[in-house]
N, C-alpha and C positions, 0 to 999 in steps of 0.2 A: 560590772556585774557579769558573771559567767554561769548562769544557772544550768545550762545544758552540760557544759564542760565539768561543772562540779559533780555531776552524776556519773561521770566516766572514770572508772577505776581500771578498766581493761578493755581490749577490743571487743569482748563479748557485749559490753554495755553499748558500744557503738552500733553493733549489729542489731540491737533491740530497738533502735530508733527507726522512725519511718523516713522514707526518702526525702520528704519535704522538710524534715528537721535538720538535715545534713548541712545545708548552706548556713544556717544559724550557728551550728556547731563549728563550722570552719571560721566564721567571723569571730566567735568567742576564742577559738584557739589562736587566731592571729593576734587578737588583742592581748591575750595572756602572754604570748611569745614576745611581743614588743616590750611589754612591761617587765618581763622576767630578764631578758637579755640586757635591757637598759640598766639593770641593777648589778649584773654579774660581768657584763662583757661577754663576747663570744661571737660566733658566726651568726649573722642576721639576714642579709639579703637572700642568700641561698635557701634558708629555712622558710622565709616568707613566701618564697616561690613554690614550695612543695606542700603547702597546707592542704589544699583540696585533693591533691594526688594521694597524700597520706591517709586522709579520711576515706577516700574511695577504696584504697587498697585494703584497709582493715575492715571496711564494710562488706566488700565482695569476697575476700579470701578468709579462710578459717585459720587465722594466725593464732598461736605460733605453730600449729600443726602444718600449715602451709608456710613455706620459707620465703622471707623477704631478705634480699641481700642488697644493701645500699652502697653506692659508689659515688664519691669517695668517702662518704660518711659524715661530712660536716653539715649535711642538710637533714639530719635525723632528729632535730629537736622536737618537731611535731610528733614524730614516731615515739620518742621517749615520753612525751607528755601523755599520749594516749595509751601507753603500755605500763601505767602504774608508777611513773617516776615524777609526776607533776609536783608532789609535795617536797621533792628533793631538788627541784630545778634551781633553787636559790643557792645550791652548793656547786653549780655547774663549773667544771674545769678547776675546782679548788681541791687541795690535798684532802683525800678521803671522800670527796664528793662525786657527783655524776660526771662521767667522762664526756668529752666533747665529740666523741666518735662512738660508733657501735662497739660493744665490748661483750664478749660471750659470757664472762663470769659476772656481768652486771645484771643481765636479764635473759630469760629464755626466749624473749622476743628478738634479741640480737643474734640472729642465726650465724653471722660471720663477722669477725672483727675487721674493720676496714679503716683506712686513713690514707694510705698510699692509693693512687688511682688505678682504675682499669682492671681491677681484680674480680669484679662482681660476676661477670659472665662465666669465667672459669669456675668460680666457686659454686654458682647456681647450677651449672651443668653437672658438676660433680655430685651435688645434692640430688639432682633429678635422676642421674644414673644410679645412684645408691638406692633411691626409692624404688626404681624399676627392679634392681637386682634383689631387693628384699621383699618385693611384692606389695609395697605400700602405696596407697592412693593419696598422693599429696601433690600440691602445686609448688613449683620453684620459680621465683620471680627475681630477676636482676633489674635494679633501677640504676641506670648509668647516665651520667651527664656532667655538666660543668667542665667540659673539655676532655673528659676521660676517654671519649671515643677517639681521640687523636693518638692514643698509644697503641703500639703494635700488639700488645698482649690482648687487647679487646678483640682484635680481628683474628688473632690466633685462636681464641676461644670460639668465636663465631664460625671459623672454618671447621673446627671440630664438631661444634653443635649442629651445624647444618647437615652433616652426614649421619647424625645420630637419629634414632627414632624415639627419643625421649620427649616428654612433654615439659616444655619450659617456656617462659615468657621473658623477653628482654624489653624493658621500657626505656626508651631514649628520652630523657628529660632535657629537652632542647630549650634553653633559656637565652639563646642569642638571636632569636628571630621572633616575629610576632605574626599572628594570623590576622590578615586584614578583614574588616567587617563584611565586605561583599561576598567573600568566599567562605566565611566561617560556617554558615548553615550547611553549605554543600559538603564541606569537609566532614562535618559531624554526620551527615546522612551517609556519605560514602564509607566512613569508618565503621559505623554501626552495621551497614549493609554487608561490608566485606568481612566483618567479624562474626556474622550470624551463621548458624548451622545450615540454613537454607542455601546460602551462597556457597559455603564450602562443599556441601553435598552435591549441589547442582554442578559445580565446577568439576568434581571428580566423576560424576555420572557422564557429563559431557565428554570428558576425556576417554572414558571407557567406550562410549558409543562411537565417537568420531575416529578413534585410533585405527578402526578397521577401514576407514575411508581417508587415506593419507592426505589427499588434496584439501578436503574439508577440515581435517584436523589441523593442518598447517595454517590454513586461513584463520581458523578460530584462535590458534595460538598467537598468531601475529596480531590479530585484532585485540586480544586481551592485553598483550604486551604493549602495543601502541597506545591503547586507551589508558592503561595504568601509567604508562610513561608520560602521557600528556597531562594527566590530572594529579599524579602522585609521584613523589621522589622515591619510587619503590625499587628501581632496577638493581641498585647496588646490594641491598639487603636480601632481595630474592635470589640473587646470584649466589649468595652464601647458603641458600637453602631454607631461608626463613619466609614465612607468610607475613608480608608487610601490611600493616594497618595504620592509617593515619595520613597526615598529621591531624591531631585533634587539640582542642583548647584544654590545657591542663588545669584551668581554673573554672571550668564549666562542669559541675557535678552531674548535670542532666545528660552530658555527653560521656563523661568518664564512667559512670556507674553501668549503664547498659552495655557499653563497649567492653568493659572488663568482664561483665557477666557472660557476654557472648563468647569471649575468648576462652573462658573457663571450659567451655564445651568442646573446644577444638583440640585436636591431637597434633603432636609434632611441634617443632620450634616456631614460636610466634614472635613478631617484632612490632611493638606498638610505639609510634612516634607521638610524643606528647609535647606540646609547646607551652612553656611557662615563662613567667617574667620575674626576674630577680627583684626582690623588694616589694612584691605585689601587696597592695593594700596599705602601704606606708609611703606617702608621697616623697619624703626626703630620701628614702632608700631607693625608690623607683628612679628618682632623678640622678642619684649618684650611687649605683650599686657597689662600685669598687670601694668607696669610702666606708660604706656600711657592710662590707664583706665580713670584717672581723673587728668591730669597734670595741673600745673599752666601755666603761660605764658612761651613761649619758642621760639627759632629761628628754623623754620622748616628745615633749611639747616643743622643746627648743632644738633638739637634734645635736649633732656634734658641734662643739664650740672650740675655737683655738685655745691652746693652753695659756694660762695666766702668765707664765714665765717661759722664756725661750728654752726648749728642751736641749739637752746635750746632743751632740752629733752622734748618730748611730754608726756602727761599723759598716752597715750596708750603705749609708750615705758616704762614708769615707771611701769605700770601694767605688761608688758611682762617680765621685769627683775625680778620683785617681784615673778611672777608666777614660773619662773625657780628656784629661790632661795628657795621658800617655798616647791616646789616639791622635791628638793634635801633634804630638812629637814624632809619632811613627805611623806613616800611612799604611803599614802592613798589618796593623792591629785589626782584628775582627772579633766581635763579641757574640757569644751564643748563650741563650737561656732556654731551658725547657719549661716555658709558660710561667716564668717567675719574674717578669719585668719589674713590677712594682716592688715586690718583696726583696728583690736583689739590688734595688737602687739604680735601675738602668733606664728610667724614664727620660732623663736628660740626654743620655747617650743616644737613645732611639731618636729623639728629636733632632739632635745635632748631626748624627752620622747614620741616617736611615739605610744607606747602602752597605754599611758595615755592621749592621745589627741583624741578628737572625734569631727569631723565636721559633723553635722547631715543634712547639706543642709539648704535651706531656709525653715525651719520648726520650728518656734519658739515654737509652742505648744508642739510638740514632744520633743524639747530640754529640756523644764522644767520638763515634766513627766519622761523623760529618766533620768534626773538628780535626780529626786525623787527616782526612782528605784535604782540608784547607792547608794544614801544616806541610803536607807532602808537596804542595805547590808554592811553598816559600812564604806563605802568610803566617801571622803569629796569632793563633786563637787564644782567647781568654774565655773560659767556660765558667759562667757564674751558676753554681749549682749548690743547693742545700746539701749539707753533709749526709743527711738521711736519704736523700734521693740519689746520691752518687752510688750507693749500694746497689741500685738497680742496673748500673752499667759496669759492673765489676769485670765481666768477661771482656768487654770492649776496651776497658782501661788497660788490661793486661795485654791482650792480643793485638789490638789495633793501634794502641798508643805507645805503651812502654816498650814492647818487644821491637818496635820499629824505631825506637829512640827519637821520637818526635817531640819537638819543643812546644809546650803550651803551658798556660797557667790555669790551674783549677782554683777558683775563688770559692772556698767552702764556707758559705754562710751557715748560721745556726749550728755551729759546732758546740758540743757540750750539752748542758741541760737547757731545754727550751721552755720548760714550765707548763703552761696550761694545755698545750697540745698533747703532752704525754709521751709515753714510750715509743709510739710509732714515729714521732718526729725528733726524738732525741739524737743528737749528733755525737754519740760517744764511742763509735766504733771505727772512725776513720783512721786514727793513728795505727791501731793494730792491723787493719786490712790494707793500708797503704804501705806500711813499713816493710812488709815482706816482698814488695814488688821491686825488682831491679829497675834502675833508670827513673825512679820517682823519689823526690825529696819532699819533706814536710816542714813548713815554717809555722811557728806558733807565736804570733805577735802578742805582746803583753798589754798594749793599749792602742788607741787610735793612730797615734803618730807612727808607732812601729808597724802598724798594719799597712799604712801607706808606703813606708820605706821597704818593707819586706815584699810587698807586691811589685815594686820596682826591681828589687833584687831578683825575685822569681822570674820576672819578664826578661831579665838580662841573661838567663841561663840557656844552655843549648839542649836541655832535656825538660821533662815534665816536672813542675813544682806545684804542690798544693799549699795554699795559704789558708789556714783554718782560723776562723774568728767567730765569736758568739753572736747571738741575737741581741739587739738593743745597743745601749751605750756602754762605754767602758769607764776608765778613770777620768775622762774629760781632759786629756792632755792637749796642748796646743799642737796644731798641725804644721809641719815644716813646709816652707815654700819650695817650689820646684819639684824635681823627681829624684831626690837623693836615695842612695842605696845603703845597705849595711853589709858587712863582710859575710860572705856565704859560709854557712855552717859554723858560725862562731857565736858564742854567748858572751856574757859579761857578769862580773861580780857587782852586785848592787849594795851589799852590806857586808862588813867584815866583823866577825865575832869569834867565838871560841867553842870548841867541843863539837858542835853540831853544825853542819852545813845543809841548808834547804835548797834543793834544786827545783826551781819553779818553771813550769812550762805554760806559756800563754798567759791569760789573764789571772791565773792563780798567783802571779808574782805579787800582786798587791795585798791579798790576805796573808801571803807568806811573809811579807815585810812587816805587817802588823803583828803577826805571831812571833816574829824573830826578836822584836825589841825586848819583851820581858824574858825571853830565853837567852838573850845575848848570843844568838846564832848568826852564822853567816848566811847570806842569801845570794844565789846565782840566778840570773835571768837567762835560761838556756836557749831560748829563741827557736832552736831547731830540734825536732824529734828525730830527723834523719836528714843529713848526716849529723850524728851526735858529736858535740864538741868534746872529744875525748881528752884533748890537751887540758882543757879547763877542768874536766871531770877528775883526771888523775892528779892534778894539782890540789884540788879541794880534798880529795881522798888522803893525800899525803899530809895535809895541814890540819885535818880534823879526825876525831875518833868515831864519828858516825855520820851517815848521810840520810837525808829525807827527800824523797821525790814527791812532787805534788802536781797533779794534772786533772783537768776537767774532762775525763775520758775513761774508757774501760781500762781497768788495771791489767787484765789478762792480755799480754802482748803489747801493752802500751809503752809510753815513754819510760816509765819506771822499769819495765822489763828490759828495755834497751840499755838502761844504765847497768842493771845486773849482768847482762850479757857481756858488756864491754869490760866490766871489772873482772868477771870470771875469765875472759879471754886473756886479760893482762896479768892474771895471777894475783890480783889484789884482793885481800881478805879484809873486809870492813863491814860492820853492821849497816844494813840499809832498811829503812822503813818506807814503804810505798803507800801513798795516799791517792785515792781516786775513786772511780765508780766501781763498786764490787760486782760480782757475777750475778746480778739481778737486773730485772727491768725496772727502771725508775718510774714512779707514778706521775700523774699529772698534778699540777698545783703551782703555787708561787715558787719561782726558781730560787729565791732567797731562802725560803723554808726548806726546799729540797736539798740545796747545797749544805745548809746547816745540818740537816738530818744525816747527810753523808760525811759530816766532819770536814767539809771543804771550805768553811769560813775561817776567819782568824782564830776564833775561840776553839773551834774543832781541831785545827792544825796544832795549836799550842797544847791542847789537852792530850792529843795523840802522841806528840813528841815527849811530853812529860811522863806519860804512862809507860812509854817504851824505854826511854833513856833517863830515868830519874836519877840514878847514881852518877851517871856521866855528867849530867847537868850540875849536880852538886859539886863534883870535882872541878868543873870549869868555873864555878862561881867564886870570885875572889874572897867572899866572906867565909867560904867553907873550903878554901884551897888546901887546908891541912888534912882533909878527908882522903882516905885511900880509895882508889877506883877498884871496885870489886868486879864489875862486869856491866853489861848493857842488855 
C-alpha cells in the first residue's frame, strides 16, 4: 500500500506535504521501487540509496524551474517516479518505454541527459552561468557519485566553477563510506551550522574586520582552517573555491531538508557531502550491492536465485579466462580497467595477479596514456574497456598510443547493440573511429572461440589491436584449449553459393548463414575490419554478381565502407548492399527486437537481399536458370 505515493503526480505534490510526512513517502517510494524493478530488471542498489536525497531535493527546490543534473544517471528511478512517470515504470528500459537514464525529450524534469559519468558539474555550471547571463533566478544542482568523482572531467569543471561567481550546488553522493553513530549528530549539527546564513555572514564580516589587523586575521584564518580540517574533509574542495558542507547522513531527512534550505540562501559555489548506502532499506541489496547493481527480474522475497540451467559463457567471461591464461604464459602482461572489473570479467585476474591489475577509476583518458607508459617500458598492456567508453579517450588513443606505435590490446566489450541501457551505451561507432587511425587494427570475432583466438592473435602483434565483441553470450561454441592464434588480417569462406556473397563481420556471421541458406548465397566470415582481407574480397567479387556486407555497427565509415573503398581503389565495379546501423541513435530495449527492427536478424538480412537483388537471385536459381539477368 502506497497511499502517499499514490497522491504524487509531480514534485509540486511533494512540496504540499508536511515535513513529518516525508519519511513515510520515502518508505513508500522504496517499497514501490523494489517491486517495480523486480518485475522489469534494472539498476537497484544505487536507486535505493538515493530515495531520501531525491525526496529532499524535490521538496526544497522548485523543480523543474530549478535544474537537477544527475550523474551518472542510473540512480534516477526515484526521480522519475516523483516526476510523473510512475505509471510507466513497468516499461522501464523496454523498447518505447521509460529510459534507464535521464533523457531530455522524456520529461522536462530531466534537465540534462546523462549515462556516461562525471558530466554533471560541467553541465550544471553551464546552466548556472546561462541563468546569470539571462538574469533568471534559478538554482543549479549537480548530484555526482558512484565513483564519478574519480574522473578528471569532474575536477576540470570544479576548477572552472570555483573561480566563477555563479550560484550552484554540487552534491557528492558518497555511498562507499558510512557515518558512525557517535559522530552522526555532530556532523548534522556542523553541516546545518555551516550552511546557515548566520555562519556565512559572520565569516564574511569577520574577514572584513580582521583584514585590517593582519596578525589577527592570519590567526583566525589558521584556526578556521585547522578546525575544519580536524572535523571535516573540507580542504580539497575548498581549495577549488567551494564552500564545503558535510558530511551528512543522506538517509536522514531531518538533516537533509534544513541543510538544503540553508544552502539555497547562500551565494557562490557550494559543495554538500552526502553519505548514502547502496541498497538502503532492502537487506539483500545492502549485503551485496554489486549483485543487485543491475539485476534482472527477481522475486523480492527470495532475492536473486541461481539460474535453473547453466548459462552459456559470455564474451566477457571468455576474455577473463583468456586474460588469466595469457598472464600465466607471459609475465609482461598487465591489465587495466576504468572501473569495470566485474563487467569486463576481470575478477579472477584481480585475485590471481593483483600486482599486474590496475583499476584506474572512471578515467578512460588516463587509462590509455597510463597503458602507453607501461608499453614504453616493455610491458604488454591489455586495456579492457567498453566500446562506448573508449570514445572518451580518443585523443589519447591517437596521440599517446598509435602515433608512438605502441603495442597493446584493446578488449572492446559491449560492441554493437547493448539493449536496455540505450544509445548512450551502444558500441556502434568503434569501427568507424578506429579504422581511420594508423597503427590500429580491428578484429571482429564471430563467436566465443574466435574471440579467444583473436585475442591471442592481437596480443602477438607489435602494434595496437582492438578486439570488439558484444555483450552477453554468442553462438555457444566450444572453446579451444591453449592459446592458439588465427592468421592476422585473414577471413574465411563459411558457405559456398551462387550469385550473391554475404560478407559478415563479427557475430553477424550466424544470422548471415541462416539467411544465406534460402538465398543459396555464399558467406564469408571476414574476421577483420582492418586490415581488410582484400584477397578474399576480390576473389568473392570475381565469383559473384553482387556483394552484401553485414555488421553490428554504424554504416557510415564502417566495415561496409571499407569494402566499398577497397573495391573502388581496385577498379572493381560490382553492386554492394551494406547492412548495419543507419545514421540514427538506436533506442533502449530488447537487443533482439532492436536488431530485428534494424533488419540485422536472419529474416531481415534475407528480406533486404531479396528486395535489392531479386532478379539476380532468380537468375542464380537453378529452377529459373533460363531467365535473363536484367540488372540488380
